[in-house]
C-alpha positions in Angstrom: 74.5 61.0 95.8 77.3 60.6 98.3 79.4 63.6 97.3 76.6 65.9 98.3 76.7 65.1 102.0 77.5 67.0 105.0 80.7 64.9 105.2 82.1 66.4 101.9 81.1 69.9 103.0 82.9 69.3 106.4 86.0 68.2 104.7 86.1 71.2 102.3 85.5 73.5 105.2 88.3 71.9 107.1 90.7 72.3 104.3 89.8 75.9 103.8 90.2 76.7 107.5 93.4 74.6 108.0 95.5 74.9 104.8 98.7 74.3 107.0 97.4 70.7 108.0 96.8 69.5 104.5 98.9 68.8 101.4 98.2 70.6 98.2 99.4 68.6 95.2 101.0 70.5 92.2 98.3 71.4 89.7 98.6 69.2 86.7 95.3 70.5 85.0 94.1 74.1 84.9 90.6 73.4 86.2 91.4 71.2 89.3 92.8 71.2 92.7 94.0 68.1 94.6 94.4 67.9 98.4 95.7 65.3 100.7 94.2 65.2 104.2 95.6 63.3 107.0 93.5 60.4 107.7 93.6 61.2 111.3 91.1 64.0 110.6 87.6 62.9 111.7 85.4 62.1 108.8 81.8 60.7 109.0 81.4 57.5 107.2 84.9 57.4 105.5 84.2 54.0 104.1 81.5 55.7 101.9 83.1 59.0 101.1 86.8 57.9 101.0 86.9 54.2 99.8 90.2 52.4 100.5 92.6 52.4 97.6 90.0 53.2 95.1 88.5 56.2 93.4 85.0 57.5 93.9 83.9 60.1 91.4 80.7 62.1 91.7 79.2 65.1 90.2 78.0 67.6 92.9 74.4 68.4 92.6 73.4 71.8 91.4 71.8 72.5 94.7 75.0 71.6 96.7 77.0 74.0 94.3 74.4 76.7 94.6 74.3 76.5 98.5 78.0 76.3 98.9 79.0 78.6 96.1 81.4 80.7 98.4 83.2 77.8 99.7 83.6 76.3 96.2 84.8 79.6 94.8 87.6 79.4 97.4 88.9 76.3 95.8 88.3 77.6 92.3 90.6 80.4 93.0 93.3 77.8 93.7 93.1 76.5 90.1 94.8 78.0 87.1 91.5 79.3 85.7 91.3 83.0 85.1 87.7 83.6 85.0 84.9 82.1 87.3 82.7 80.4 84.7 82.3 76.8 86.0 78.8 75.2 85.8 79.7 71.8 87.1 82.0 70.4 90.0 83.2 66.9 90.1 84.6 65.5 93.2 87.0 62.5 93.3 87.8 61.0 96.7 89.8 58.1 98.0 91.6 56.7 101.1 95.3 56.3 100.3 96.1 53.6 102.8 99.9 53.7 102.4 100.3 57.4 102.6 97.7 57.7 105.5 95.9 60.3 103.6 92.4 61.0 102.2 92.5 62.2 98.6 90.2 65.0 97.5 90.1 66.4 94.0 87.7 69.0 92.9 87.3 69.5 89.0 85.6 72.6 87.8 83.8 72.2 84.4 
C-alpha cells in the first residue's frame, strides 16, 4: 500500500521538524489533522503519493502504525481528541496544483 512507504514517513517527519514551513488547516473534525506542505519540498515519487488534483486515501498498515507510533502520536496530539485510543490511521493525500501544496490529512479512528 502506497501510504506505508518511506515517502509518507519522510513527509510526516518533515512536518514534525519544520512546523513553521507548513500550513495547518483549521480542525473541522475532532479526530483528524490536515496539513499543507509546499510542493517545493522534495518528495520521492510524488505522482504516486500525492496525485494531482485528486485524493488518494489509504489505511496505514498495523506494522507502520506500530513502528512509527511516536511520530503518529505527535500528530494525534494536534487533534481535538482527549485520550489516545486510536486503532487505525487513515492518510489522505493530494497535490493541490493551484495552491502549490501537497495536502496531507491524518484521520485517527
